[in-house]
C-alpha positions in Angstrom: -4.5 -13.6 12.2 -7.3 -10.8 11.5 -9.4 -13.7 10.9 -8.1 -14.9 7.4 -6.5 -18.1 6.7 -2.6 -18.0 6.0 -2.5 -18.8 2.5 -5.3 -15.8 2.0 -3.6 -13.6 4.7 0.6 -14.2 3.2 -1.0 -13.9 -0.8 -2.5 -10.2 0.1 1.5 -9.2 2.2 3.1 -10.5 -0.7 1.2 -8.5 -3.7 0.8 -5.7 -1.1 4.5 -5.2 0.7 6.6 -4.6 -2.7 4.0 -2.0 -3.8 4.2 -0.6 -0.1 8.1 -0.3 -0.6 7.7 1.5 -3.5 5.5 4.3 -2.4 7.3 5.0 0.2 10.4 5.4 -1.7 8.6 7.5 -3.9 8.3 9.9 -0.6 11.7 9.1 0.5 13.1 10.8 -3.4 10.3 13.6 -3.2 12.0 14.3 0.9 15.4 14.0 -0.9 14.5 16.2 -4.1 13.0 18.9 -1.9 16.3 18.7 0.8 18.9 19.4 -2.0 16.4 22.0 -4.3 16.2 23.6 -0.2 19.8 24.2 -0.5 19.3 26.2 -3.8 17.0 28.7 -1.8 13.4 29.6 -0.5 12.7 30.6 -4.2 13.6 27.6 -5.8 11.9 25.4 -3.2 8.7 27.8 -3.5 9.0 26.9 -7.6 9.7 23.0 -7.1 6.7 22.5 -4.6 4.2 24.7 -6.7 5.9 22.9 -9.9 5.8 19.0 -8.7 1.6 19.8 -8.0 1.5 21.1 -11.4 2.7 18.2 -13.2 0.8 16.0 -11.1 -2.4 17.1 -11.8 -1.0 17.1 -16.0 0.0 13.2 -15.4 -3.1 12.6 -13.1 -5.3 11.7 -16.3 -3.0 9.9 -18.3 -2.5 7.6 -15.1 -5.6 6.4 -14.9 -4.3 3.8 -17.5 -3.0 2.1 -14.7 -6.3 1.1 -13.5 -7.7 -0.2 -16.9 -4.6 -2.3 -17.6 -4.7 -3.8 -13.7 -8.4 -4.8 -14.2 -8.2 -6.4 -17.5 -5.3 -7.9 -16.9 -6.2 -9.5 -13.2 -9.4 -10.9 -15.1 -7.6 -12.6 -18.2 -5.2 -14.3 -15.5 -7.7 -15.5 -13.6 -9.7 -16.6 -16.9 -6.6 -18.9 -16.9 -5.6 -16.8 -20.9 -1.7 -16.1 -19.6 -0.7 -15.6 -23.1 -3.2 -12.8 -23.8 -2.4 -10.7 -21.3 0.2 -8.5 -22.1 -2.3 -7.5 -24.9 -4.2 -4.8 -22.6 -0.9 -3.4 -21.9 -0.2 -2.9 -25.6 -3.5 -1.1 -25.7 -2.5 0.8 -22.7 0.8 2.0 -24.1 -1.1 2.8 -27.5 -3.0 5.5 -25.6 -0.8 6.8 -23.8 1.3 7.8 -27.0 -2.1 9.1 -28.3 -2.5 11.1 -25.3 0.3 12.5 -23.9 2.6 13.1 -27.6 0.0 16.1 -28.2 -1.1 16.7 -24.4 2.6 17.8 -23.7 3.6 19.6 -26.3 0.7 21.7 -25.6 0.6 21.7 -22.0 4.5 23.0 -22.7 3.4 26.0 -24.8 0.8 26.8 -22.1 3.3 26.7 -19.4 4.5 30.4 -19.3 1.2 31.6 -19.5 -0.5 28.9 -16.8 1.6 29.2 -13.4 2.0 32.9 -13.1 -1.9 32.3 -12.5 -0.4 29.7 -9.8 2.3 32.1 -8.3 2.5 36.0 -8.4 6.6 36.3 -7.0 8.3 37.0 -10.8 11.3 35.1 -9.4 9.3 32.1 -8.2 7.5 32.6 -11.8 11.5 32.4 -13.4 12.5 29.4 -12.2 9.4 27.5 -12.0 8.5 27.6 -15.6 11.7 25.9 -16.9 11.1 23.4 -14.0 7.5 22.2 -15.2 8.6 22.5 -18.8 11.2 19.9 -18.3 9.0 17.8 -16.2 6.1 17.7 -18.8 8.5 16.0 -21.5 8.0 13.0 -19.3 4.4 12.6 -19.4 5.2 9.8 -22.0 7.0 7.8 -19.8 4.7 8.4 -16.9 2.0 7.1 -18.7 4.1 4.1 -19.7 5.2 3.8 -16.4 1.9 3.1 -14.7 0.3 1.1 -17.7 3.3 -1.5 -16.6 2.3 -0.8 -12.9 -0.3 -2.2 -14.2 0.2 -5.2 -15.9 2.4 -6.0 -12.9 -0.2 -5.8 -10.1 -2.4 -7.5 -12.7 0.0 -10.9 -12.7 0.6 -10.1 -9.0 4.1 -9.8 -10.1 4.7 -6.7 -7.9 8.2 -7.3 -7.2 8.9 -6.1 -11.0 7.5 -3.0 -9.4 9.5 -2.4 -7.0 12.8 -3.5 -8.8 11.8 -0.9 -11.2 11.3 2.4 -9.1 14.2 1.1 -6.8 16.4 1.5 -10.0 14.8 4.5 -10.7 14.3 6.5 -8.4 18.5 5.4 -7.2 18.8 7.2 -11.1 16.9 10.1 -10.2 19.5 11.1 -7.0 22.4 11.4 -8.5 20.8 12.7 -11.6 19.3 15.4 -9.7 22.4 16.3 -7.9 24.6 16.4 -10.6 22.4 19.3 -12.3 21.8 21.0 -9.4 25.0 21.4 -8.0 27.1 21.7 -11.3 28.8 18.8 -10.0 31.4 16.3 -12.2 31.4 19.2 -14.7 28.1 19.4 -15.5 26.2 23.0 -15.7 24.7 23.9 -12.5 20.9 24.4 -12.9 19.0 24.5 -9.9 15.8 23.7 -9.6 16.1 23.4 -13.0 18.5 20.5 -12.4 16.1 18.9 -10.2 13.3 18.4 -13.2 15.9 16.8 -15.5 17.0 14.4 -12.7 13.5 13.3 -12.3 13.1 13.0 -16.0 15.5 11.3 -17.1 15.4 8.7 -14.5 11.7 8.2 -15.9 12.6 7.6 -19.0 15.5 5.0 -17.7 12.1 3.8 -15.8 10.8 3.2 -18.8 13.3 1.6 -20.8 13.6 -0.6 -17.4 9.6 -2.3 -17.8 10.3 -2.5 -21.5 13.5 -4.9 -21.1 11.7 -6.7 -18.2 8.3 -6.4 -20.7 10.3 -8.2 -23.8 12.0 -10.9 -21.1 8.9 -11.9 -19.0 6.0 -10.5 -21.2 6.7 -11.6 -24.4 4.9 -14.9 -24.1 1.9 -12.7 -22.6 1.9 -10.9 -25.9 3.6 -8.5 -25.2 4.5 -5.8 -28.3 3.1 -8.7 -30.7 0.9 -6.9 -33.1 -1.7 -4.0 -32.1 -4.6 -4.7 -30.1 -7.9 -4.6 -31.0 -10.5 -1.8 -31.3 -12.4 -3.9 -28.9 -9.2 -3.7 -26.4 -9.2 -0.1 -27.0 -12.6 0.4 -26.5 -12.9 -2.0 -22.8 -9.0 0.2 -22.2 -10.9 3.7 -22.6 -13.9 2.4 -20.6 -12.1 1.8 -17.4 -9.5 4.1 -18.0 -11.0 7.5 -18.6 -13.4 7.3 -15.1 -10.4 6.5 -12.9 -8.4 9.6 -14.6 -11.1 11.8 -14.5 -11.5 11.1 -10.7 -7.9 11.4 -9.7 -7.9 15.2 -11.6 -11.4 15.7 -9.6 -9.3 14.2 -6.3 -5.8 16.2 -7.4 -7.7 19.9 -8.1 -9.7 18.8 -5.0 -6.6 19.4 -3.1 -6.1 23.2 -4.4 -10.0 23.7 -3.5 -9.0 23.1 -0.1 -5.9 24.6 0.5 -7.7 27.4 -0.9 -10.3 27.1 1.5 -7.9 26.7 4.7 -6.0 30.0 3.7 -9.1 32.4 3.8 -9.3 30.8 7.6 -5.5 31.9 8.3 -1.7 31.8 7.8 -1.4 29.4 10.8 -4.3 27.0 9.8 -2.8 27.0 5.9 0.7 25.7 8.0 -0.6 23.6 10.4 -2.6 21.8 7.4 0.1 21.5 4.9 2.2 19.5 7.5 -1.4 17.2 8.4 -1.8 16.7 4.8 1.7 15.6 4.5 1.3 13.1 7.2 -2.0 12.4 5.7 -0.6 11.0 2.3 1.6 9.2 3.9 -0.4 7.6 6.4 -2.6 6.3 3.9 0.2 4.3 1.3 -0.7 1.3 2.8 -4.3 1.3 2.5 -3.6 2.7 -1.1 -1.5 -0.3 -1.9 -3.4 -3.5 -0.2 -6.0 -1.2 -2.7 -4.4 -2.4 -5.7 -3.9 -5.6 -4.6 -7.5 -6.2 -3.5 -7.9 -4.9 -7.5 -5.7 -7.8 -8.9 -7.1 -10.6 -6.3 -10.9 -9.2 -7.3 -10.1 -9.1 -10.9 -8.8 -12.8 -10.5 -11.5 -14.1 -9.0 -13.9 -13.1 -11.1 -11.9 -14.2 -13.9 -12.3 -17.8 -12.8 -16.2 -16.9 -12.3 -16.1 -16.6 -8.7 -17.8 -14.1 -7.5 -18.4 -15.1 -3.9 -14.4 -15.1 -3.7 -14.3 -11.9 -5.4 -16.6 -10.8 -2.3 -14.5 -12.7 0.2 -11.0 -11.4 -1.3 -12.4 -7.7 -0.7 -13.5 -8.5 2.9 -9.8 -10.0 3.5 -7.9 -7.5 1.8 -10.5 -4.6 4.4 -9.5 -6.6 8.0 -5.6 -6.6 7.2 -6.4 -2.8 6.0 -8.2 -2.1 9.3 -5.5 -3.9 11.5 -2.5 -2.4 9.5 -4.3 1.2 9.3 -5.6 1.0 13.2 -2.2 0.1 14.0 -0.6 3.4 12.3 -2.7 5.7 13.5 -2.6 5.0 17.4 0.6 7.2 17.6 -0.8 9.7 15.8 -4.0 9.6 18.8 -1.4 8.9 21.6 1.4 11.2 20.8 0.0 13.6 18.6 2.7 16.3 19.7 6.1 14.0 19.4 5.0 13.4 15.7 3.9 17.1 15.4 7.5 18.6 16.6 9.9 18.1 14.1 7.9 19.9 12.0 6.9 23.0 13.8 8.3 25.7 16.3 6.1 24.0 19.5 5.4 27.5 20.8 3.8 28.7 17.4 0.2 28.9 17.0 0.4 26.2 13.9 1.6 23.6 16.3 -1.2 23.8 18.6 -3.4 23.9 15.8 -2.6 20.4 14.1 -2.6 18.8 17.4 -6.1 17.8 17.6 -6.7 17.0 14.0 -4.1 14.9 13.7 -5.9 12.9 16.7 -9.0 12.6 14.8 -7.2 11.6 11.3 -5.4 9.2 13.3 -8.7 7.9 15.5 -10.4 7.4 12.2 -7.6 5.7 10.2 -9.1 2.2 10.5 -12.4 3.4 8.7 -10.9 5.3 6.2 -8.8 2.2 5.2 -12.3 0.1 4.2 -12.8 3.1 2.1 -9.4 3.1 0.1 -9.4 -0.5 -0.1 -13.3 -1.3 -1.5 -13.0 1.6 -4.1 -9.5 0.0 -5.4 -11.4 -3.1 -5.5 -14.2 -1.8 -7.6 -11.8 -0.5 -10.3 -10.2 -4.1 -10.1 -14.0 -5.2 -10.8 -14.5 -2.5 -13.6 -16.1 -0.6 -12.2 -14.7 2.3 -12.5 -17.5 4.8 -13.5 -19.0 3.8 -9.8 -16.1 4.8 -8.0 -15.6 8.1 -10.0 -19.1 8.9 -9.2 -18.8 8.1 -5.3 -15.4 9.6 -5.0 -16.3 12.9 -6.6 -19.5 13.6 -5.5 -18.5 12.7 -1.9 -15.3 15.3 -2.1 -16.9 18.0 -4.1 -21.2 17.8 -3.6 -20.9 16.8 0.5 -17.0 17.9 1.8 -15.7 20.5 -0.2 -19.1 23.0 0.4 -19.3 21.8 3.8 -15.3 22.5 4.5 -15.9 26.2 3.3 -19.3 27.3 5.5 -17.8 25.5 8.8 -14.3 27.2 8.0 -14.0 30.6 6.2 -18.2 31.1 7.1 -19.4 29.5 10.2 -15.6 30.4 12.2 -14.9 26.9 13.0 -11.6 26.8 12.2 -8.7 24.0 11.2 -10.8 21.8 13.4 -14.0 22.5 11.9 -13.0 21.8 8.6 -11.1 18.7 9.5 -14.0 17.0 11.1 -15.5 17.6 8.1 -12.8 15.8 6.2 -13.5 12.8 8.4 -17.0 12.9 8.3 -16.5 12.6 4.1 -14.1 10.0 4.1 -16.1 7.9 6.8 -19.2 8.4 4.9 -17.2 7.4 1.8 -16.3 4.1 3.2 -19.7 3.2 4.4 -21.4 4.2 1.2 -18.5 1.7 -0.3 -18.9 -1.0 1.7 -22.9 -0.5 0.7 -22.2 -1.0 -3.3 -19.7 -3.8 -2.1 -22.3 -6.1 -0.1 -24.6 -5.5 -3.2 -22.1 -6.8 -5.1 -23.2 -5.7 -8.6 -19.4 -5.0 -9.7 -19.3 -8.4 -10.4 -21.9 -8.1 -13.2 -19.1 -5.9 -15.2 -18.0 -7.2 -18.2 -14.6 -6.4 -18.2 
């Protein structure tokens, strides 16, 4: 199947499916939160929408800890140093504390000054500022959770990640409902109640991760002593490029929305739905990429560079088939997929059809890029991955999108063709870099 040995295919799927489940559960949670806040009012929904993006951007850098932890853990797992695999996790947690505590305090203080720069409506600002401030309290927990995710994926126990997310999301739904609507005698906090639910649930997730760590990772060195300076330096070398890349990637979406907004309101509405569909559709590719990162790192730890190369291509094959299958409905019946989001007589619906077909038709090529980008990070080539991602998005795509959209007047379809071209070009560049194999010589 897929031209891959059954044992290798089973290994890939065993790693990837729990990660996909966790990512899907996150999207379901976001949808539930949106539905609940939607009953509070349009202003609250707008505040939460922008607030969610602000907190994503604020947390973007610290989530890079996951990449550093996973790269180091998978390498030690492959080397057979199982009594040391949790040492990088310890390092990641120390860095999370050192980075997030001062950063979250500073951002909480600055939020009343920053948020009004993004939205001018004073009612939305009044709701959004406390929402963001409460969410920022959980920065330390977000960083810790991503570090644990890197550890569990690195030792090929992604089920621990899924298990924790399901518990965390269940708590989030209940707590958010109680505080949004004032149930069970709790204060009715509206949108801020959603932030309370998310923040408390995130800390619950961290507590459960620590419980699992003490139960399953003590023999691997979890919380046994302070990590060495060498471990900390390696962690920073691997994690900082990943964090920077995530920040630029998130910032690129803001810039893209700004560019589309210059074309027209109907185009912006269509793009919002298209990007929502896109972010859901790429989840299997991202999950397979995280799986590739672990498998490649473990192979390099065993000193088997050829097997590391082979794992990368094997996961790409699975990604191409899986993502190509997901892309078929977008290519063949885009109207049916878009109908629930739009008034089918309106301009946004018509504008979204062709871009969705383009996206569906090229999704399998995009899968190759997602897998190989994460595989290179798993090998420790985080700086190369960062450079490729930032250059392709900011130097190539965004200037071309501005040129073909607002300047030359090709509208949303022109911008989307530029995006498809950029993602496809990035995939080809990564395939070339993967084939050259320089990433296999990086010491972690």
